[in-house]
ZAMARGU-4260 file (C-alpha; in steps of 0.2 Angstrom, whole numbers, plus 5000, padded with zeros to 4 digits):
<rodrens>
0) 5618/5392/5561 | 5611/5382/5576 | 5596/5388/5586 | 5607/5392/5601 | 5618/5403/5590
5) 5604/5413/5583 | 5599/5419/5601 | 5616/5426/5605 | 5617/5445/5609 | 5627/5455/5596
10) 5645/5458/5601 | 5648/5477/5604 | 5664/5483/5595 | 5675/5492/5609 | 5682/5504/5596
15) 5664/5510/5592 | 5660/5513/5610 | 5676/5523/5613 | 5672/5534/5597 | 5654/5537/5603
20) 5660/5543/5621 | 5673/5555/5613 | 5659/5562/5601 | 5648/5564/5616 | 5661/5574/5625
25) 5663/5586/5610 | 5644/5588/5609 | 5644/5593/5627 | 5657/5606/5625 | 5648/5612/5610
30) 5633/5617/5621 | 5644/5629/5631 | 5651/5636/5615 | 5634/5639/5608 | 5628/5648/5624
35) 5643/5660/5622 | 5638/5663/5604 | 5620/5667/5610 | 5627/5679/5624 | 5638/5688/5612
40) 5624/5692/5601 | 5619/5705/5614 | 5635/5715/5613 | 5637/5731/5603 | 5650/5723/5591
45) 5638/5709/5585 | 5627/5715/5570 | 5611/5705/5570 | 5593/5706/5563 | 5583/5697/5577
50) 5565/5702/5574 | 5548/5697/5567 | 5548/5708/5552 | 5555/5699/5537 | 5571/5706/5528
55) 5576/5706/5510 | 5581/5688/5504 | 5597/5685/5495 | 5590/5670/5486 | 5575/5680/5481
60) 5587/5693/5473 | 5595/5680/5463 | 5577/5674/5457 | 5573/5693/5453 | 5588/5694/5442
65) 5584/5678/5433 | 5566/5683/5430 | 5571/5700/5424 | 5583/5692/5411 | 5569/5681/5405
70) 5558/5696/5401 | 5572/5707/5395 | 5578/5693/5383 | 5563/5682/5379 | 5568/5665/5375
75) 5586/5666/5379 | 5585/5662/5398 | 5568/5655/5400 | 5566/5639/5410 | 5555/5632/5396
80) 5555/5634/5377 | 5546/5649/5370 | 5537/5648/5353 | 5524/5658/5344 | 5510/5647/5352
85) 5515/5649/5370 | 5523/5666/5369 | 5509/5677/5376 | 5506/5664/5390 | 5524/5663/5395
90) 5527/5682/5395 | 5511/5684/5406 | 5516/5671/5418 | 5534/5678/5419 | 5528/5695/5422
95) 5516/5689/5436 | 5529/5680/5445 | 5542/5694/5444 | 5529/5706/5450 | 5525/5696/5465
100) 5543/5693/5469 | 5548/5712/5467 | 5533/5718/5477 | 5537/5707/5491 | 5556/5711/5491
105) 5554/5730/5489 | 5541/5730/5503 | 5554/5721/5514 | 5567/5733/5509 | 5557/5748/5513
110) 5550/5741/5529 | 5568/5736/5535 | 5574/5754/5532 | 5558/5761/5541 | 5562/5750/5556
115) 5580/5753/5556 | 5579/5772/5555 | 5562/5773/5565 | 5553/5782/5551 | 5535/5786/5549
120) 5524/5773/5541 | 5524/5775/5522 | 5512/5761/5517 | 5526/5750/5512 | 5516/5736/5504
125) 5507/5748/5493 | 5523/5756/5488 | 5531/5739/5485 | 5517/5735/5472 | 5517/5752/5464
130) 5536/5752/5462 | 5536/5734/5455 | 5523/5739/5443 | 5533/5754/5437 | 5549/5744/5435
135) 5539/5731/5424 | 5532/5746/5414 | 5550/5752/5412 | 5557/5736/5405 | 5554/5740/5387
140) 5564/5756/5388 | 5578/5746/5397 | 5578/5734/5383 | 5580/5748/5370 | 5595/5754/5379
145) 5602/5736/5381 | 5600/5734/5362 | 5611/5749/5359 | 5624/5741/5372 | 5623/5725/5362
150) 5625/5733/5345 | 5640/5744/5351 | 5648/5728/5358 | 5646/5719/5342 | 5652/5733/5331
155) 5668/5735/5341 | 5672/5717/5344 | 5677/5706/5329 | 5678/5691/5341 | 5659/5692/5342
160) 5651/5680/5329 | 5633/5686/5333 | 5623/5696/5344 | 5616/5680/5351 | 5633/5676/5357
165) 5634/5692/5366 | 5617/5690/5375 | 5621/5672/5380 | 5639/5673/5386 | 5647/5691/5388
170) 5649/5695/5406 | 5650/5714/5403 | 5633/5713/5395 | 5626/5703/5410 | 5633/5715/5423
175) 5627/5730/5413 | 5609/5723/5411 | 5607/5720/5430 | 5615/5737/5433 | 5602/5745/5422
180) 5588/5737/5432 | 5595/5740/5449 | 5599/5759/5444 | 5580/5761/5440 | 5575/5753/5457
185) 5587/5766/5465 | 5579/5780/5455 | 5562/5774/5462 | 5570/5776/5480 | 5571/5757/5484
190) 5584/5754/5498 | 5596/5739/5500 | 5589/5729/5485 | 5598/5738/5471 | 5615/5736/5479
195) 5611/5717/5483 | 5608/5715/5464 | 5624/5723/5458 | 5634/5714/5471 | 5628/5697/5466
200) 5633/5701/5448 | 5650/5707/5455 | 5652/5690/5462 | 5647/5681/5446 | 5656/5692/5433
205) 5670/5700/5443 | 5663/5717/5437 | 5658/5729/5451 | 5646/5743/5446 | 5637/5753/5459
210) 5619/5755/5455 | 5620/5774/5459 | 5632/5777/5444 | 5625/5785/5429 | 5629/5776/5412
215) 5624/5782/5395 | 5618/5770/5381 | 5630/5761/5369 | 5641/5756/5384 | 5653/5742/5382
220) 5663/5733/5395 | 5676/5722/5385 | 5681/5706/5394 | 5677/5715/5411 | 5686/5706/5425
225) 5691/5718/5438 | 5681/5733/5432 | 5676/5745/5446 | 5663/5759/5443 | 5660/5769/5459
230) 5643/5776/5465 | 5645/5794/5458 | 5653/5790/5442 | 5645/5798/5427 | 5648/5790/5410
235) 5642/5797/5393 | 5636/5788/5378 | 5646/5776/5367 | 5660/5773/5380 | 5670/5757/5380
240) 5681/5751/5394 | 5692/5736/5396 | 5696/5724/5410 | 5704/5730/5426 | 5698/5748/5424
245) 5694/5758/5440 | 5683/5773/5441 | 5686/5777/5459 | 5687/5790/5473 | 5703/5798/5480
250) 5708/5792/5497 | 5697/5799/5510 | 5702/5804/5528 | 5697/5792/5542 | 5679/5795/5547
255) 5674/5803/5531 | 5659/5792/5528 | 5646/5804/5534 | 5655/5820/5527 | 5657/5814/5509
260) 5642/5802/5508 | 5631/5808/5493 | 5644/5820/5486 | 5653/5818/5469 | 5668/5807/5473
265) 5670/5798/5456 | 5675/5804/5439 | 5665/5810/5424 | 5668/5801/5407 | 5661/5810/5392
270) 5654/5803/5376 | 5664/5791/5365 | 5679/5789/5377 | 5689/5773/5376 | 5698/5767/5392
275) 5711/5753/5390 | 5715/5739/5403 | 5722/5743/5420 | 5719/5762/5419 | 5714/5770/5435
280) 5704/5786/5435 | 5700/5794/5452 | 5691/5809/5459 | 5675/5818/5458 | 5682/5833/5449
285) 5691/5823/5436 | 5683/5824/5419 | 5689/5814/5404 | 5684/5824/5389 | 5674/5817/5374
290) 5682/5806/5361 | 5698/5804/5372 | 5708/5788/5373 | 5716/5783/5389 | 5730/5770/5387
295) 5733/5754/5398 | 5739/5756/5416 | 5737/5775/5416 | 5734/5783/5433 | 5724/5799/5432
300) 5718/5811/5445 | 5716/5826/5434 | 5705/5831/5420 | 5709/5828/5402 | 5702/5839/5388
305) 5692/5832/5373 | 5701/5823/5359 | 5716/5819/5370 | 5727/5803/5370 | 5734/5799/5387
310) 5747/5785/5386 | 5762/5779/5396 | 5779/5780/5388 | 5785/5763/5381 | 5795/5754/5395
315) 5813/5750/5392 | 5814/5731/5389 | 5829/5722/5394 | 5832/5706/5384 | 5846/5694/5388
320) 5851/5679/5378 | 5854/5663/5388 | 5871/5658/5382 | 5870/5641/5391 | 5858/5634/5379
</rodrens>
């Protein structure tokens, strides 16, 4: 290249200039759209949380779930290897980290409810730490109940090769484990957070368990996809349900939220009941008696006495031979 050529100005590509000018026009239009978005935040139909007090964090909820699993099943879900040498240190560190996370998110949940409903101050930070400590103290009992859930799963599922396989990979157990922690938090009067926990697991597993439901030990959800267990459901011991089962409420009239909130709307399932896939059981007055068996795709809105089998008649199958082949 000659010295004269090296000092020549770079040639601008006309197409780049056209694209830049077009992009600038869109950005200028974006400014007006953004102003409309901001203005609309003041309307009654826009649900916002614009304030200085922190609110519960979805990412923190996921962290709480992960750290609870680390303590409920030591070594299975830990971020580092757990061995006899580091066991005490690892558990201590996990407990401390979970305590800090829980205390902060419980405090945020209580404070959010306090601000939303204009309640009197209840020392939310002290309550957050006290409730976090109580939940940690309850983890051994939750472990004991989960052990019975795991054993019931293993005893009833010949496809399970070991209890380790169930702990690692069964979505039913994962959903039930988080439900049991969330249910305890709900019993300790923590708002918002328990529902956030179970709804996260709903998204992960396809199993929707409201933290307000009462579920006895030895509970098994086999396969699990599409299971729905409503808020006021009461489930006894040793119950097994399969995929697609709904324990729901009857259809309510428009505007019934306040009138029926907190009332029994979902069924009661007594001890040792089996409910097969696709069954739908509705209504707060519906009781499925102990040791009953509810067949697949059954629709029930009335009670069933103990030791009863409820099944649909076999459908009439039509078989046609294709004579063209």
